TORSE-205833 format. One record per residue (C-alpha): residue number from 1; residue in one letter; y, x, z. Coordinates in pm, whole numbers. Example, Ala and Ser with C-alpha at 12.3 -4.5 7.8 and 13.67 -1.06 7.14 Angstrom:
2
+-----+------+--------+--------+--------+
|  nr | rest |      y |      x |      z |
+-----+------+--------+--------+--------+
|   1 |    a |   -450 |   1230 |    780 |
|   2 |    s |   -106 |   1367 |    714 |
+-----+------+--------+--------+--------+
//
This chain:
204
+-----+------+--------+--------+--------+
|  nr | rest |      y |      x |      z |
+-----+------+--------+--------+--------+
|   1 |    x | -11829 |   1336 |  -1368 |
|   2 |    x | -11860 |   1210 |  -1730 |
|   3 |    x | -11581 |    932 |  -1821 |
|   4 |    x | -11700 |    576 |  -1728 |
|   5 |    x | -11715 |    375 |  -2036 |
|   6 |    x | -11625 |    -19 |  -1992 |
|   7 |    x | -11627 |   -306 |  -2266 |
|   8 |    x | -11527 |   -560 |  -2039 |
|   9 |    x | -11486 |   -525 |  -1648 |
|  10 |    x | -11847 |   -596 |  -1677 |
|  11 |    x | -11979 |   -247 |  -1784 |
|  12 |    x | -11827 |    -68 |  -1558 |
|  13 |    x | -12009 |   -289 |  -1276 |
|  14 |    x | -12359 |   -199 |  -1445 |
|  15 |    x | -12305 |    180 |  -1420 |
|  16 |    x | -12204 |    168 |  -1085 |
|  17 |    x | -12493 |    -83 |   -991 |
|  18 |    x | -12741 |    160 |  -1164 |
|  19 |    x | -12554 |    474 |   -950 |
|  20 |    x | -12585 |    252 |   -591 |
|  21 |    x | -12852 |    -17 |   -651 |
|  22 |    x | -12962 |    -74 |   -315 |
|  23 |    x | -12562 |   -116 |   -223 |
|  24 |    x | -12569 |   -387 |   -432 |
|  25 |    x | -12906 |   -536 |   -324 |
|  26 |    x | -12816 |   -860 |   -142 |
|  27 |    x | -12861 |   -792 |    274 |
|  28 |    x | -12824 |  -1042 |    577 |
|  29 |    x | -12571 |  -1010 |    783 |
|  30 |    x | -12308 |   -827 |    525 |
|  31 |    x | -12004 |   -925 |    422 |
|  32 |    x | -11839 |   -906 |     65 |
|  33 |    x | -11650 |   -554 |    188 |
|  34 |    x | -12023 |   -377 |    254 |
|  35 |    x | -12200 |   -512 |    -54 |
|  36 |    x | -12000 |   -337 |   -339 |
|  37 |    x | -12061 |    -15 |   -470 |
|  38 |    x | -11868 |    263 |   -431 |
|  39 |    x | -11777 |    602 |   -660 |
|  40 |    x | -11573 |    931 |   -603 |
|  41 |    x | -11440 |   1159 |   -849 |
|  42 |    x | -11463 |    867 |  -1110 |
|  43 |    x | -11279 |    922 |  -1489 |
|  44 |    x | -11258 |    562 |  -1625 |
|  45 |    x | -11192 |    394 |  -1930 |
|  46 |    x | -11138 |     42 |  -1993 |
|  47 |    x | -11192 |   -158 |  -2316 |
|  48 |    x | -10969 |   -467 |  -2255 |
|  49 |    x | -11152 |   -812 |  -2427 |
|  50 |    x | -10764 |   -926 |  -2427 |
|  51 |    x | -10631 |   -605 |  -2606 |
|  52 |    x | -10920 |   -507 |  -2856 |
|  53 |    x | -10662 |   -194 |  -3006 |
|  54 |    x | -10643 |    -74 |  -2629 |
|  55 |    x | -10756 |    166 |  -2402 |
|  56 |    x | -10680 |    213 |  -2078 |
|  57 |    x | -10775 |    586 |  -1888 |
|  58 |    x | -10755 |    644 |  -1561 |
|  59 |    x | -10875 |    980 |  -1296 |
|  60 |    x | -10973 |    837 |   -962 |
|  61 |    x | -11056 |    983 |   -601 |
|  62 |    x | -11245 |    687 |   -530 |
|  63 |    x | -11345 |    389 |   -687 |
|  64 |    x | -11479 |     54 |   -539 |
|  65 |    x | -11627 |   -261 |   -633 |
|  66 |    x | -11625 |   -594 |   -510 |
|  67 |    x | -11888 |   -778 |   -723 |
|  68 |    x | -11867 |  -1093 |   -508 |
|  69 |    x | -11471 |  -1120 |   -589 |
|  70 |    x | -11503 |   -953 |   -953 |
|  71 |    x | -11287 |   -685 |   -784 |
|  72 |    x | -11308 |   -330 |   -900 |
|  73 |    x | -11019 |    -85 |   -658 |
|  74 |    x | -10909 |    284 |   -769 |
|  75 |    x | -10719 |    469 |   -534 |
|  76 |    x | -10620 |    846 |   -527 |
|  77 |    x | -10513 |    765 |   -918 |
|  78 |    x | -10400 |   1090 |  -1075 |
|  79 |    x | -10362 |   1004 |  -1455 |
|  80 |    x | -10287 |    637 |  -1593 |
|  81 |    x | -10265 |    626 |  -1941 |
|  82 |    x | -10250 |    300 |  -2194 |
|  83 |    x | -10363 |    478 |  -2580 |
|  84 |    x | -10350 |    296 |  -2911 |
|  85 |    x | -10569 |    339 |  -3175 |
|  86 |    x | -10346 |    495 |  -3467 |
|  87 |    x | -10347 |    348 |  -3791 |
|  88 |    x | -10187 |    488 |  -4080 |
|  89 |    x | -10122 |    250 |  -4413 |
|  90 |    x | -10276 |    -42 |  -4188 |
|  91 |    x | -10609 |    160 |  -4169 |
|  92 |    x | -10726 |    320 |  -3829 |
|  93 |    x | -10755 |    659 |  -3783 |
|  94 |    x | -10989 |    701 |  -3536 |
|  95 |    x | -10790 |    866 |  -3328 |
|  96 |    x | -10578 |    729 |  -3034 |
|  97 |    x | -10192 |    756 |  -2974 |
|  98 |    x | -10050 |    751 |  -2660 |
|  99 |    x |  -9883 |    432 |  -2571 |
| 100 |    x |  -9785 |    429 |  -2231 |
| 101 |    x |  -9805 |    628 |  -1892 |
| 102 |    x |  -9897 |    426 |  -1513 |
| 103 |    x |  -9822 |    625 |  -1208 |
| 104 |    x |  -9984 |    445 |   -876 |
| 105 |    x | -10110 |    488 |   -528 |
| 106 |    x | -10387 |    197 |   -606 |
| 107 |    x | -10503 |    -22 |   -905 |
| 108 |    x | -10683 |   -385 |   -833 |
| 109 |    x | -10874 |   -503 |  -1142 |
| 110 |    x | -11017 |   -815 |  -1165 |
| 111 |    x | -11283 |   -989 |  -1440 |
| 112 |    x | -11051 |  -1078 |  -1652 |
| 113 |    x | -10877 |   -670 |  -1672 |
| 114 |    x | -10563 |   -774 |  -1546 |
| 115 |    x | -10427 |   -510 |  -1337 |
| 116 |    x | -10262 |   -558 |  -1013 |
| 117 |    x | -10092 |   -339 |   -784 |
| 118 |    x |  -9830 |   -320 |   -483 |
| 119 |    x |  -9567 |    -89 |   -670 |
| 120 |    x |  -9628 |    190 |  -1023 |
| 121 |    x |  -9418 |    356 |  -1246 |
| 122 |    x |  -9453 |    296 |  -1594 |
| 123 |    x |  -9369 |    535 |  -1859 |
| 124 |    x |  -9297 |    364 |  -2224 |
| 125 |    x |  -9363 |    669 |  -2436 |
| 126 |    x |  -9198 |    516 |  -2776 |
| 127 |    x |  -8910 |    426 |  -2577 |
| 128 |    x |  -8868 |    685 |  -2356 |
| 129 |    x |  -8810 |    432 |  -2113 |
| 130 |    x |  -8918 |    520 |  -1734 |
| 131 |    x |  -8968 |    171 |  -1507 |
| 132 |    x |  -8989 |    160 |  -1161 |
| 133 |    x |  -9190 |   -171 |  -1021 |
| 134 |    x |  -9202 |   -284 |   -715 |
| 135 |    x |  -9371 |   -615 |   -611 |
| 136 |    x |  -9498 |   -798 |   -292 |
| 137 |    x |  -9818 |   -895 |    -96 |
| 138 |    x |  -9805 |  -1265 |   -262 |
| 139 |    x |  -9635 |  -1164 |   -549 |
| 140 |    x |  -9783 |   -798 |   -657 |
| 141 |    x |  -9682 |   -606 |  -1072 |
| 142 |    x |  -9944 |   -752 |  -1259 |
| 143 |    x | -10053 |   -599 |  -1582 |
| 144 |    x | -10232 |   -823 |  -1817 |
| 145 |    x | -10389 |   -683 |  -2115 |
| 146 |    x | -10204 |   -775 |  -2467 |
| 147 |    x |  -9929 |   -938 |  -2308 |
| 148 |    x |  -9701 |   -660 |  -2045 |
| 149 |    x |  -9629 |   -640 |  -1707 |
| 150 |    x |  -9427 |   -796 |  -1430 |
| 151 |    x |  -9283 |   -725 |  -1118 |
| 152 |    x |  -8995 |   -887 |   -866 |
| 153 |    x |  -8811 |   -606 |   -924 |
| 154 |    x |  -8795 |   -313 |  -1167 |
| 155 |    x |  -8557 |      5 |  -1219 |
| 156 |    x |  -8503 |     95 |  -1573 |
| 157 |    x |  -8404 |    412 |  -1683 |
| 158 |    x |  -8409 |    463 |  -2067 |
| 159 |    x |  -8215 |    532 |  -2383 |
| 160 |    x |  -8117 |    224 |  -2456 |
| 161 |    x |  -8124 |     20 |  -2111 |
| 162 |    x |  -8075 |    109 |  -1736 |
| 163 |    x |  -8005 |    -80 |  -1414 |
| 164 |    x |  -8231 |   -265 |  -1198 |
| 165 |    x |  -8419 |   -655 |  -1331 |
| 166 |    x |  -8581 |   -848 |  -1093 |
| 167 |    x |  -8843 |  -1095 |  -1193 |
| 168 |    x |  -8885 |   -926 |  -1487 |
| 169 |    x |  -9143 |  -1007 |  -1751 |
| 170 |    x |  -9201 |   -714 |  -2047 |
| 171 |    x |  -9378 |   -659 |  -2299 |
| 172 |    x |  -9550 |   -299 |  -2387 |
| 173 |    x |  -9299 |   -326 |  -2655 |
| 174 |    x |  -9025 |   -279 |  -2451 |
| 175 |    x |  -8893 |   -651 |  -2487 |
| 176 |    x |  -8733 |   -842 |  -2206 |
| 177 |    x |  -8944 |  -1194 |  -2188 |
| 178 |    x |  -8792 |  -1338 |  -1839 |
| 179 |    x |  -8557 |  -1206 |  -1582 |
| 180 |    x |  -8362 |  -1303 |  -1284 |
| 181 |    x |  -7980 |  -1400 |  -1329 |
| 182 |    x |  -7935 |  -1168 |  -1007 |
| 183 |    x |  -8001 |   -906 |  -1262 |
| 184 |    x |  -7810 |   -619 |  -1286 |
| 185 |    x |  -7864 |   -350 |  -1649 |
| 186 |    x |  -7673 |   -226 |  -1948 |
| 187 |    x |  -7670 |   -137 |  -2294 |
| 188 |    x |  -7430 |    218 |  -2334 |
| 189 |    x |  -7185 |     92 |  -2546 |
| 190 |    x |  -7157 |    502 |  -2664 |
| 191 |    x |  -7500 |    656 |  -2581 |
| 192 |    x |  -7562 |   1043 |  -2574 |
| 193 |    x |  -7937 |   1054 |  -2610 |
| 194 |    x |  -8189 |    897 |  -2819 |
| 195 |    x |  -8573 |    810 |  -2867 |
| 196 |    x |  -8754 |   1042 |  -3060 |
| 197 |    x |  -9163 |   1084 |  -3079 |
| 198 |    x |  -9130 |   1017 |  -2719 |
| 199 |    x |  -8876 |   1282 |  -2588 |
| 200 |    x |  -8483 |   1227 |  -2539 |
| 201 |    x |  -8301 |   1411 |  -2745 |
| 202 |    x |  -7902 |   1436 |  -2775 |
| 203 |    x |  -7715 |   1268 |  -3029 |
| 204 |    x |  -7528 |   1545 |  -3252 |
+-----+------+--------+--------+--------+
//
């Protein structure tokens, strides 16, 4: 199936409505779970209005839309990427560079393009940082466009920082905005690796 283009969440809803028009028509006796559209084998591109220089790209086995609550849920995700517009000397080249990858089983996107899930791994490519995020039913992992991500617990493995951080709030640039004092993490005093072009390489 060709990629699904999206400017905010509404374009995706429109495409799904066109594909399954009768699923979106109000029908007496149907609850919210029965009134949305559903697609299988979808390639999705998300252009968040709150982060205009970024694009998210996903492959999902199943996409369900709940128009009453303004939610779209992706399951069976095999590819999740955050791409940034490439700039050279302050000018956009028209190309995209890979900024981060996202691995999760299920992802919900609301009308503000905020993404939530119970568990995910984010890899910040330019920092060579693998971050395993865990949330709860009441406080899920949250990815907010133009800001960063948060989780009740995060395990970080990178060349410059390792450990477990509780109540983490972090930017896509790998800056910690908030954390619990119960967190345990450290910066290596004698690092043996560095991050270069998105890859870990030994220090010589």
